[in-house]
Backbone as a printed PyTorch tensor [residue, N CA C, xyz], in Angstrom:
tensor([[[  6.8280,  28.1710,  -5.1900],
         [  6.6210,  26.8200,  -5.6680],
         [  5.4410,  26.8490,  -6.6410]],

        [[  5.6130,  26.2090,  -7.7890],
         [  4.5640,  26.2080,  -8.8050],
         [  3.4060,  25.3030,  -8.3890]],

        [[  2.3080,  25.4570,  -9.0730],
         [  1.1170,  24.6560,  -8.7720],
         [  1.3890,  23.1710,  -8.9880]],

        [[  2.0890,  22.8300, -10.0780],
         [  2.4040,  21.4320, -10.3650],
         [  3.3000,  20.8360,  -9.2880]],

        [[  4.2530,  21.6130,  -8.8040],
         [  5.1500,  21.1210,  -7.7570],
         [  4.3850,  20.8680,  -6.4630]],

        [[  3.4190,  21.7320,  -6.1600],
         [  2.5950,  21.5350,  -4.9610],
         [  1.7560,  20.2590,  -5.0850]],

        [[  1.1570,  20.0610,  -6.2530],
         [  0.3470,  18.8570,  -6.4730],
         [  1.2110,  17.6120,  -6.3740]],

        [[  2.3840,  17.6340,  -6.9930],
         [  3.2920,  16.4890,  -6.9250],
         [  3.7280,  16.2050,  -5.4920]],

        [[  3.9910,  17.2570,  -4.7250],
         [  4.3860,  17.0790,  -3.3260],
         [  3.2570,  16.4570,  -2.5130]],

        [[  2.0270,  16.9220,  -2.7420],
         [  0.8790,  16.3580,  -2.0340],
         [  0.6510,  14.8900,  -2.4090]],

        [[  0.8060,  14.5630,  -3.6730],
         [  0.6530,  13.1720,  -4.1100],
         [  1.7320,  12.2890,  -3.4960]],

        [[  2.9550,  12.7690,  -3.4480],
         [  4.0460,  12.0140,  -2.8430],
         [  3.7950,  11.8050,  -1.3540]],

        [[  3.3080,  12.8320,  -0.6920],
         [  2.9730,  12.7290,   0.7250],
         [  1.8430,  11.7120,   0.9530]],

        [[  0.8400,  11.7080,   0.0790],
         [ -0.2660,  10.7520,   0.1990],
         [  0.2230,   9.3240,   0.0100]],

        [[  1.1010,   9.0930,  -0.9450],
         [  1.6440,   7.7520,  -1.1740],
         [  2.4620,   7.3050,   0.0260]],

        [[  3.2700,   8.2010,   0.5570],
         [  4.0720,   7.8570,   1.7400],
         [  3.1610,   7.5350,   2.9280]],

        [[  2.0880,   8.2940,   3.0820],
         [  1.1540,   8.0220,   4.1780],
         [  0.4850,   6.6660,   4.0060]],

        [[  0.1200,   6.3150,   2.7670],
         [ -0.4850,   5.0030,   2.5170],
         [  0.4810,   3.8620,   2.8360]],

        [[  1.7520,   4.0890,   2.6630],
         [  2.7410,   3.0480,   2.9470],
         [  3.0600,   2.9480,   4.4330]],

        [[  3.0760,   4.0710,   5.1410],
         [  3.5300,   4.0920,   6.5260],
         [  2.3930,   3.9270,   7.5350]],

        [[  1.2370,   4.4990,   7.2740],
         [  0.1470,   4.4700,   8.2530],
         [ -0.2670,   3.0620,   8.6940]],

        [[ -0.3970,   2.0840,   7.8090],
         [ -0.7610,   0.7460,   8.3000],
         [  0.2550,   0.1780,   9.2920]],

        [[  1.5150,   0.4970,   9.0970],
         [  2.5430,   0.0240,  10.0210],
         [  2.4740,   0.7590,  11.3500]],

        [[  2.2910,   2.0640,  11.3040],
         [  2.2540,   2.8850,  12.5090],
         [  1.0070,   2.5830,  13.3400]],

        [[ -0.1200,   2.4210,  12.6780],
         [ -1.3760,   2.1840,  13.3840],
         [ -1.5340,   0.7310,  13.8450]],

        [[ -0.6240,  -0.1340,  13.4090],
         [ -0.6730,  -1.5280,  13.8410],
         [ -1.7830,  -2.3280,  13.1960]],

        [[ -2.1940,  -1.9050,  12.0190],
         [ -3.2390,  -2.6560,  11.3230],
         [ -2.7020,  -4.0380,  10.9700]],

        [[ -3.4560,  -5.0370,  11.2690],
         [ -3.0340,  -6.3950,  10.9570],
         [ -2.2770,  -7.0740,  12.0740]],

        [[ -2.1230,  -6.4080,  13.2430],
         [ -1.4040,  -7.0280,  14.3570],
         [ -2.1050,  -8.2700,  14.8780]],

        [[ -3.4170,  -8.3480,  14.6740],
         [ -4.1810,  -9.4840,  15.1710],
         [ -4.0300, -10.7170,  14.2780]],

        [[ -3.3880, -10.5790,  13.1290],
         [ -3.2480, -11.6840,  12.1930],
         [ -1.8870, -12.3600,  12.3590]],

        [[ -1.8390, -13.6390,  11.9650],
         [ -0.5750, -14.3740,  12.0040],
         [  0.4180, -13.7930,  10.9930]],

        [[ -0.0600, -13.5360,   9.7860],
         [  0.7290, -12.8750,   8.7470],
         [  0.0290, -11.5650,   8.4320]],

        [[  0.4660, -10.4570,   9.0340],
         [ -0.3060,  -9.2130,   8.9310],
         [ -0.4490,  -8.6610,   7.5160]],

        [[  0.5380,  -8.8260,   6.6850],
         [  0.4690,  -8.2260,   5.3540],
         [  0.6330,  -9.2800,   4.2720]],

        [[ -0.0840, -10.3790,   4.4100],
         [ -0.0560, -11.4360,   3.4020],
         [ -0.7950, -10.9510,   2.1590]],

        [[ -0.4700, -11.5600,   1.0490],
         [ -1.0970, -11.1640,  -0.2050],
         [ -2.5250, -11.6550,  -0.3230]],

        [[ -3.1780, -11.2130,  -1.3570],
         [ -4.5780, -11.5750,  -1.5880],
         [ -4.7200, -13.0720,  -1.8330]],

        [[ -3.7350, -13.6980,  -2.4680],
         [ -3.8090, -15.1350,  -2.7260],
         [ -3.8550, -15.9160,  -1.4200]],

        [[ -3.0130, -15.5430,  -0.4750],
         [ -2.9830, -16.2420,   0.8120],
         [ -4.2840, -16.0210,   1.5750]],

        [[ -4.8220, -14.8110,   1.5280],
         [ -6.0920, -14.5310,   2.1980],
         [ -7.2330, -15.3260,   1.5650]],

        [[ -7.2440, -15.4030,   0.2390],
         [ -8.2940, -16.1510,  -0.4520],
         [ -8.2090, -17.6370,  -0.1080]],

        [[ -6.9990, -18.1740,  -0.0950],
         [ -6.8230, -19.5910,   0.2430],
         [ -7.2890, -19.8770,   1.6680]],

        [[ -6.9580, -18.9950,   2.5810],
         [ -7.3670, -19.1600,   3.9730],
         [ -8.9040, -19.1210,   4.0970]],

        [[ -9.5290, -18.1930,   3.4070],
         [-10.9870, -18.0660,   3.4610],
         [-11.6750, -19.2850,   2.8470]],

        [[-11.1530, -19.7540,   1.7240],
         [-11.7450, -20.9220,   1.0680],
         [-11.6400, -22.1500,   1.9650]],

        [[-10.4990, -22.3560,   2.5950],
         [-10.3510, -23.5330,   3.4630],
         [-11.2050, -23.4140,   4.7270]],

        [[-11.5180, -22.1940,   5.1630],
         [-12.4460, -22.0300,   6.2920],
         [-13.8610, -22.4180,   5.8910]],

        [[-14.2550, -22.0200,   4.6830],
         [-15.6060, -22.3150,   4.2040],
         [-15.7430, -23.7950,   3.8270]],

        [[-14.7700, -24.3140,   3.1040],
         [-14.8130, -25.6870,   2.5990],
         [-13.4850, -26.3810,   2.9400]],

        [[-13.3950, -27.0360,   4.0980],
         [-12.1290, -27.6380,   4.5280],
         [-11.5970, -28.7270,   3.5890]],

        [[-12.4670, -29.3740,   2.8180],
         [-12.0310, -30.4430,   1.9200],
         [-11.6620, -29.9450,   0.5250]],

        [[-11.5790, -28.6500,   0.3570],
         [-11.2970, -28.0770,  -0.9630],
         [ -9.9200, -28.5110,  -1.4550]],

        [[ -9.8610, -28.9280,  -2.7130],
         [ -8.6060, -29.2770,  -3.3760],
         [ -8.3980, -28.3210,  -4.5450]],

        [[ -7.2710, -27.6260,  -4.6030],
         [ -7.0240, -26.7240,  -5.7390],
         [ -6.9620, -27.5040,  -7.0550]],

        [[ -7.3820, -26.8720,  -8.1290],
         [ -7.3660, -27.5090,  -9.4390],
         [ -5.9620, -27.5930,  -9.9950]],

        [[ -5.1390, -26.6080,  -9.6910],
         [ -3.7870, -26.5340, -10.2380],
         [ -2.7980, -26.3340,  -9.1110]],

        [[ -1.5670, -26.6460,  -9.3790],
         [ -0.4950, -26.3660,  -8.4240],
         [  0.5060, -25.4280,  -9.0960]],

        [[  1.2280, -24.6350,  -8.3080],
         [  2.1770, -23.6880,  -8.9050],
         [  3.2810, -24.4140,  -9.6720]],

        [[  3.7720, -23.7680, -10.7320],
         [  4.8980, -24.3290, -11.4820],
         [  6.1800, -24.2440, -10.6700]],

        [[  6.2970, -23.1780,  -9.8940],
         [  7.4890, -22.9760,  -9.0600],
         [  7.0330, -22.4850,  -7.6980]],

        [[  7.4720, -23.1410,  -6.6750],
         [  7.1410, -22.7520,  -5.3040],
         [  8.3940, -22.1650,  -4.6620]],

        [[  8.4280, -20.8450,  -4.4200],
         [  9.6140, -20.2330,  -3.8180],
         [  9.8910, -20.8380,  -2.4380]],

        [[ 11.1800, -20.8720,  -2.0500],
         [ 11.5350, -21.4860,  -0.7720],
         [ 11.0170, -20.7270,   0.4500]],

        [[ 10.7410, -19.4230,   0.3190],
         [ 10.2510, -18.6620,   1.4630],
         [  9.3770, -17.5070,   0.9790]],

        [[  8.6780, -16.9090,   1.9280],
         [  7.8360, -15.7630,   1.6030],
         [  8.6360, -14.5590,   1.1390]],

        [[  9.8520, -14.4320,   1.6590],
         [ 10.7010, -13.3050,   1.2630],
         [ 11.0940, -13.4140,  -0.2030]],

        [[ 11.4280, -14.6370,  -0.6380],
         [ 11.7950, -14.8390,  -2.0430],
         [ 10.5790, -14.5770,  -2.9300]],

        [[  9.4230, -15.0260,  -2.4870],
         [  8.1880, -14.7910,  -3.2380],
         [  7.9250, -13.2910,  -3.3640]],

        [[  8.1050, -12.5580,  -2.2770],
         [  7.9110, -11.1040,  -2.3150],
         [  8.9250, -10.4380,  -3.2290]],

        [[ 10.1600, -10.9100,  -3.1870],
         [ 11.2010, -10.3330,  -4.0490],
         [ 10.8810, -10.5770,  -5.5220]],

        [[ 10.4130, -11.7720,  -5.8580],
         [ 10.0490, -12.0690,  -7.2430],
         [  8.8670, -11.2180,  -7.6900]],

        [[  7.9100, -11.0130,  -6.7920],
         [  6.7630, -10.1660,  -7.1220],
         [  7.2210,  -8.7250,  -7.3510]],

        [[  8.1180,  -8.2380,  -6.4910],
         [  8.6270,  -6.8700,  -6.6450],
         [  9.4150,  -6.7380,  -7.9510]],

        [[ 10.1820,  -7.7660,  -8.3000],
         [ 10.9220,  -7.7480,  -9.5610],
         [  9.9600,  -7.6960, -10.7430]],

        [[  8.9080,  -8.4850, -10.6850],
         [  7.8980,  -8.4850, -11.7380],
         [  7.2600,  -7.0990, -11.8560]],

        [[  6.9400,  -6.4900, -10.7360],
         [  6.3370,  -5.1530, -10.7550],
         [  7.3130,  -4.1240, -11.3170]],

        [[  8.5860,  -4.2390, -10.9580],
         [  9.5940,  -3.2980, -11.4570],
         [  9.7740,  -3.4350, -12.9700]],

        [[  9.7870,  -4.6520, -13.4610],
         [  9.9110,  -4.8620, -14.9060],
         [  8.6900,  -4.2740, -15.6200]],

        [[  7.5110,  -4.5160, -15.0770],
         [  6.2970,  -3.9490, -15.6730],
         [  6.3170,  -2.4310, -15.6690]],

        [[  6.7530,  -1.8440, -14.5670],
         [  6.8430,  -0.3780, -14.4920],
         [  7.8720,   0.1470, -15.4880]],

        [[  8.9690,  -0.5720, -15.6490],
         [  9.9880,  -0.1630, -16.6180],
         [  9.4630,  -0.2010, -18.0440]],

        [[  8.7080,  -1.2410, -18.3710],
         [  8.1330,  -1.3460, -19.7170],
         [  7.1530,  -0.2000, -19.9560]],

        [[  6.2950,   0.0720, -18.9770],
         [  5.3440,   1.1810, -19.1330],
         [  6.0620,   2.5300, -19.2450]],

        [[  7.0720,   2.7490, -18.4220],
         [  7.8190,   4.0110, -18.4730],
         [  8.5100,   4.1690, -19.8260]],

        [[  9.0780,   3.0850, -20.3490],
         [  9.7240,   3.1410, -21.6630],
         [  8.7080,   3.4970, -22.7400]],

        [[  7.5400,   2.8480, -22.6930],
         [  6.5090,   3.0950, -23.6960],
         [  6.0490,   4.5520, -23.6710]],

        [[  5.7210,   5.0500, -22.4700],
         [  5.2440,   6.4350, -22.3870],
         [  6.3500,   7.4320, -22.7090]],

        [[  7.5810,   7.1320, -22.3310],
         [  8.7020,   8.0000, -22.6990],
         [  8.9200,   8.0300, -24.1960]],

        [[  8.8020,   6.8690, -24.8330],
         [  8.9480,   6.7850, -26.2800],
         [  7.8600,   7.5930, -26.9820]],

        [[  6.6180,   7.4570, -26.5100],
         [  5.5120,   8.2260, -27.1070],
         [  5.7430,   9.7250, -26.9550]],

        [[  6.1880,  10.1260, -25.7660],
         [  6.4130,  11.5600, -25.5340],
         [  7.5610,  12.0700, -26.4040]],

        [[  8.6170,  11.2820, -26.4990],
         [  9.7550,  11.6780, -27.3330],
         [  9.3760,  11.8050, -28.7960]],

        [[  8.5780,  10.8750, -29.2750],
         [  8.1270,  10.9580, -30.6710],
         [  7.2720,  12.1910, -30.8890]],

        [[  6.3720,  12.4730, -29.9410],
         [  5.5100,  13.6500, -30.0760],
         [  6.3480,  14.9280, -30.0700]],

        [[  7.3310,  14.9990, -29.1800],
         [  8.1870,  16.1820, -29.1350],
         [  9.0050,  16.3080, -30.4130]],

        [[  9.4710,  15.1740, -30.9430],
         [ 10.2250,  15.2030, -32.2000],
         [  9.3790,  15.6950, -33.3500]],

        [[  8.1180,  15.2370, -33.4020],
         [  7.2070,  15.7020, -34.4490],
         [  6.9380,  17.1930, -34.3180]],

        [[  6.7810,  17.6730, -33.0780],
         [  6.5440,  19.1070, -32.8660],
         [  7.7570,  19.9330, -33.3050]],

        [[  8.9570,  19.4610, -32.9740],
         [ 10.1700,  20.1780, -33.3990],
         [ 10.3260,  20.1620, -34.9100]],

        [[ 10.0320,  19.0260, -35.5140],
         [ 10.1410,  18.9300, -36.9790],
         [  9.1370,  19.8700, -37.6360]],

        [[  7.9280,  19.9470, -37.0750],
         [  6.9240,  20.8560, -37.6250],
         [  7.3640,  22.3030, -37.4590]],

        [[  7.9640,  22.6250, -36.3180],
         [  8.4230,  23.9910, -36.0740],
         [  9.5480,  24.3620, -37.0480]],

        [[ 10.4650,  23.4280, -37.2780],
         [ 11.5640,  23.6810, -38.2240],
         [ 11.0160,  23.8310, -39.6400]],

        [[ 10.0580,  22.9830, -39.9940],
         [  9.4580,  23.0370, -41.3200],
         [  8.7250,  24.3670, -41.5110]],

        [[  7.9700,  24.7930, -40.4840],
         [  7.2470,  26.0650, -40.5840],
         [  8.2080,  27.2470, -40.6780]],

        [[  9.3260,  27.1720, -39.9320],
         [ 10.3090,  28.2400, -39.9890],
         [ 10.9750,  28.2780, -41.3650]],

        [[ 11.2200,  27.1060, -41.9500],
         [ 11.8510,  27.0620, -43.2900],
         [ 10.8890,  27.5700, -44.3550]],

        [[  9.6230,  27.3060, -44.2110],
         [  8.6220,  27.7700, -45.1900],
         [  8.4100,  29.2670, -45.0630]],

        [[  8.6200,  29.7970, -43.8550],
         [  8.4170,  31.2280, -43.6390],
         [  9.5360,  32.0690, -44.2190]],

        [[ 10.6850,  31.4770, -44.4760],
         [ 11.8270,  32.2480, -45.0220],
         [ 11.7020,  32.5390, -46.4580]]])
């Protein structure tokens, strides 16, 4: 196994551990919503500190359930990841094309 493959395997294992360990160790079992987002935690903390707090704005769209909200967030993340992957793939493809064109040009000049 090459060095890069070992590093990639270790990184994949670390990501899997970060996803599974909180569930296995029961982190968040003491909470009503163990894995709520940062927005929900911030709202809960603010209302504990200042019970009369009124938000300045209200959401444009309120999903019917937490599952739909999570699905929309995951969709947003997937679209963002797709855009980034396309951009970096395009840059790499252009760089490889330039390298091939330079190699062909150098080979033609050498003849």
